[in-house]
C-alpha positions in Angstrom: -2.4 8.0 13.7 -3.1 7.8 10.0 -6.4 6.0 10.4 -8.0 2.6 10.2 -10.2 0.8 7.7 -12.1 -2.3 9.1 -14.4 -4.5 7.0 -17.4 -6.0 8.9 -16.4 -9.5 7.7 -13.3 -11.2 6.5 -14.9 -13.2 3.7 -17.8 -12.8 1.2 -19.2 -14.9 -1.7 -19.5 -13.0 -5.0 -22.9 -14.0 -6.5 -24.5 -14.4 -3.1 -23.4 -11.4 -0.9 -24.3 -8.0 -2.3 -22.5 -5.5 -0.2 -19.6 -5.0 2.2 -19.8 -2.7 5.2 -16.6 -0.9 6.1 -15.9 1.2 9.2 -13.4 4.0 8.8 -11.6 6.1 11.4 -9.6 9.1 10.2 -7.5 11.8 11.9 -9.0 15.1 12.8 -7.6 17.0 9.8 -9.9 14.9 7.5 -13.1 16.2 9.1 -15.4 17.6 6.5 -13.2 16.7 3.5 -14.2 14.1 0.8 -12.4 10.8 0.8 -12.7 7.9 -1.6 -13.1 4.2 -0.7 -12.1 1.4 -3.1 -10.5 -2.0 -3.2 -6.7 -2.5 -3.4 -4.3 -5.4 -4.0 -0.5 -5.9 -4.1 1.3 -4.6 -7.2 1.8 -7.3 -9.8 5.6 -6.8 -9.9 5.9 -7.9 -6.3 7.0 -4.5 -5.1 6.3 -3.5 -1.5 3.0 -1.5 -2.1 -0.6 -1.7 -3.0 -2.5 -0.6 -6.1 -6.2 -0.4 -7.1 -7.5 -3.9 -8.0 -7.3 -5.0 -11.6 -10.4 -7.2 -11.7 -12.8 -5.1 -13.8 -15.9 -5.8 -11.7 -14.1 -4.7 -8.5 -12.1 -1.8 -10.1 -15.4 -0.1 -10.9 -16.5 0.0 -7.2 -15.8 3.2 -5.5 -17.6 5.3 -2.8 -17.1 8.9 -1.8 -17.9 10.1 1.6 -17.4 13.3 3.7 -14.9 12.3 6.4 -15.9 13.0 9.9 -13.9 13.0 13.1 -14.0 9.6 14.7 -15.7 6.6 13.0 -18.1 6.4 10.2 -19.4 3.5 8.1 -19.6 3.1 4.3 -21.3 0.3 2.3 -19.4 -0.8 -0.8 -21.6 -2.8 -3.4 -20.2 -6.1 -4.5 -20.5 -7.3 -8.1 -22.8 -10.0 -9.2 -19.9 -12.0 -10.7 -16.1 -12.1 -11.0 -14.3 -12.5 -14.4 -11.6 -14.6 -12.8 -10.9 -16.8 -9.8 -11.5 -15.8 -6.1 -9.3 -12.9 -4.9 -8.1 -11.3 -1.7 -8.6 -7.5 -1.6 -8.0 -4.7 0.9 -10.5 -1.9 1.2 -8.7 1.4 1.4 -9.3 5.2 1.7 -7.6 8.0 -0.1 -8.1 11.7 0.0 -6.4 15.1 0.1 -6.2 15.0 3.9 -4.1 11.8 3.8 -0.5 11.7 2.8 -0.9 8.1 1.6 -4.0 5.9 1.4 -5.1 4.1 4.5 -5.7 0.3 4.1 -7.7 -2.5 5.7 -6.9 -3.1 9.4 -6.2 -6.8 8.8 -4.8 -9.1 6.2 -7.5 -8.4 3.7 -10.9 -9.7 2.7 -11.4 -13.0 0.8 -13.8 -12.8 -2.1 -15.0 -16.3 -3.0 -17.4 -16.9 -5.9 -20.6 -18.8 -6.4 -19.9 -21.0 -9.4 -22.5 -23.8 -10.1 -20.7 -24.7 -13.4 -17.5 -25.7 -11.6 -19.4 -26.9 -8.5 -22.6 -28.8 -9.4 -24.8 -30.1 -6.7 -23.1 -30.1 -3.3 -19.6 -30.0 -4.6 -17.1 -27.1 -4.0 -13.6 -26.1 -5.0 -10.5 -24.9 -3.2 -8.0 -23.0 -5.4 -4.4 -23.0 -4.2 -2.9 -19.8 -5.6 -0.2 -20.6 -8.2 1.7 -17.4 -7.6 2.3 -18.6 -4.1 3.5 -22.0 -5.2 6.1 -20.6 -7.6 7.8 -18.1 -5.3 11.1 -18.6 -3.6 12.9 -16.8 -0.8 16.2 -14.9 -1.7 17.6 -16.2 1.6 17.0 -19.8 0.6 20.3 -21.0 -1.0 18.5 -24.1 -2.5 16.0 -21.9 -4.3 13.2 -24.2 -3.3 9.8 -23.1 -4.4 7.1 -22.9 -1.8 5.1 -25.5 -3.6 8.1 -27.9 -3.6 8.7 -27.3 0.0 5.1 -27.9 1.0 5.1 -31.1 -1.2 1.4 -31.8 -1.0 -1.7 -31.0 1.1 -4.6 -33.2 2.2 -7.9 -31.4 2.5 -10.0 -32.3 5.5 -13.7 -31.7 6.2 -14.6 -32.0 9.9 -11.4 -34.0 10.4 -12.1 -36.5 7.5 -9.8 -36.6 4.5 -11.4 -35.6 1.3 -8.6 -35.2 -1.3 -4.8 -35.1 -1.5 -2.9 -33.1 -4.2 0.7 -32.5 -5.0 2.0 -28.9 -5.0 5.5 -29.3 -6.4 6.8 -30.2 -9.9 4.3 -33.0 -10.2 1.3 -30.8 -9.4 -1.7 -30.8 -11.8 -2.4 -27.1 -12.5 -4.9 -25.0 -14.5 -3.8 -22.5 -17.1 -2.9 -19.9 -14.5 -0.7 -22.4 -12.6 -3.3 -22.8 -9.7 -4.0 -26.1 -8.1 -7.7 -26.8 -8.0 -9.1 -29.2 -5.4 -12.6 -30.5 -5.7 -14.7 -31.5 -2.7 -17.8 -33.6 -2.6 -17.0 -35.5 -5.7 -18.1 -39.1 -6.2 -16.3 -41.5 -3.8 -15.4 -38.9 -1.2 -16.9 -39.2 2.4 -20.2 -37.4 3.1 -18.4 -34.9 5.3 -16.8 -33.4 2.1 -20.1 -32.1 0.9 -21.8 -30.9 4.1 -22.4 -27.2 4.3 -20.7 -25.5 7.2 -18.0 -28.2 7.7 -14.7 -27.0 8.9 -12.1 -27.3 6.1 -8.5 -27.7 7.1 -5.3 -28.4 5.1 -2.5 -30.8 6.2 1.0 -30.6 4.6 3.0 -33.7 3.6 5.0 -33.4 6.8 1.8 -33.6 8.9 1.5 -29.9 9.8 -1.9 -28.3 9.7 -2.0 -25.0 7.7 -2.7 -21.7 9.3 -5.6 -21.0 6.9 -9.0 -22.6 7.5 -12.2 -22.5 5.5 -15.9 -23.2 5.9 -17.2 -25.7 3.3 -19.7 -23.9 1.0 -21.3 -26.1 -1.6 -21.5 -24.5 -5.0 -18.7 -22.1 -4.1 -15.0 -21.7 -5.2 -12.7 -20.5 -2.6 -9.0 -19.6 -2.6 -6.1 -20.2 -0.2 -2.6 -18.7 -0.5 -1.1 -18.9 3.0 0.8 -22.2 3.3 2.4 -21.6 6.7 1.5 -24.1 9.5 -0.4 -23.2 12.6 1.2 -23.3 16.0 2.5 -25.4 17.5 4.1 -27.8 15.1 7.0 -30.0 16.3 7.4 -32.2 13.2 10.2 -32.3 10.7 11.4 -29.1 9.0 13.2 -28.4 5.8 16.3 -26.8 7.5 18.0 -26.9 10.8 17.2 -23.3 11.4 13.8 -22.7 13.1 12.0 -19.8 14.7 8.7 -19.3 16.4 6.6 -16.4 15.2 3.1 -15.0 14.9 1.4 -13.8 11.7 2.3 -10.1 11.3 -0.2 -7.3 10.6 0.4 -4.8 7.8 1.2 -1.2 8.7 -1.3 1.7 8.9 -3.8 -0.6 10.5 -5.6 -1.3 13.7 -5.0 -4.2 16.0 -7.4 -6.7 14.3 -5.6 -9.7 12.8 -6.5 -12.2 10.1 -9.8 -14.0 10.3 -8.1 -17.4 10.9 -6.5 -16.3 14.1 -2.8 -16.1 15.1 -0.3 -18.5 13.7 3.2 -19.6 14.3 5.4 -22.7 14.0 8.8 -24.3 14.0 9.1 -24.1 10.2 11.9 -22.3 8.5 11.8 -18.5 8.9 11.5 -17.9 5.1 8.3 -20.0 5.0 6.9 -18.3 8.1 7.4 -14.9 6.4 5.6 -16.1 3.3 2.8 -17.6 5.3 2.3 -15.0 7.9 1.9 -12.4 5.2 -0.6 -14.5 3.3 2.2 -15.3 0.9 2.6 -12.7 -1.9 -0.8 -11.1 -1.6 -0.4 -10.1 2.0 3.0 -8.4 1.6 2.4 -4.8 2.7 5.3 -2.9 4.2 6.9 -5.8 5.9 10.3 -5.2 4.4 10.4 -8.7 2.7 11.0 -9.1 -1.0 10.6 -12.3 -3.0 11.4 -13.0 -6.5 10.3 -15.6 -9.1 12.5 -18.7 -9.6 
């Protein structure tokens, strides 16, 4: 057993939360040897591996501890601000006693950001990751992007529709190609600005997405998993369908993503993308995607 790394929570708000507690369990040969904890993310070239984060405020965060047999806990400080948009990271441990680093025992930790400039008053923002929308599966002969396949999503707060946006060619995007959805704006129902409301996402074909969020006024959050939850018996893009559950990366424990298990009757290539949190969750699953 190479070890496990388990964060105390699956989401934090940069600008509000100041630290992240991580529990580490390493093999016996690491006892008494120094190990380093830091944040990782998938390589930018889409290769099947993880690299230290590139966000400057996060790259500077490391902690060294003397590994002990069994479990021990380490507190990683969180920065006061992020230079860019929210991000998903995986805390990991490296050291001379480990052949390769050991990563988070789930699908990562979502770091949202407190941003009163983008979110004045009781408004908030959901950012749909542009990198996810642009990717296509090499097994899809039509080379349909994930954004085009999804078509659009409607954001719901406690079951009430707040806003609908297009995700394909007609999508309105920011400079990075992300789609930004603002909640609590003038004219939207009151549920769209209530702190603690359950935020869900519904595709154009009626499927509810696997990822969920909690409405946080003043906060910008990100989603990147566009796979539907189970069960979904609506229309699909191809005649081929398969049931599945969201996979867990290798070198981890048994804890799954914070949103719970997912699966559907959607095409297998979409399920692979969604179950792995699209590009940013691809860790050792043997799936490779390329840009259109």
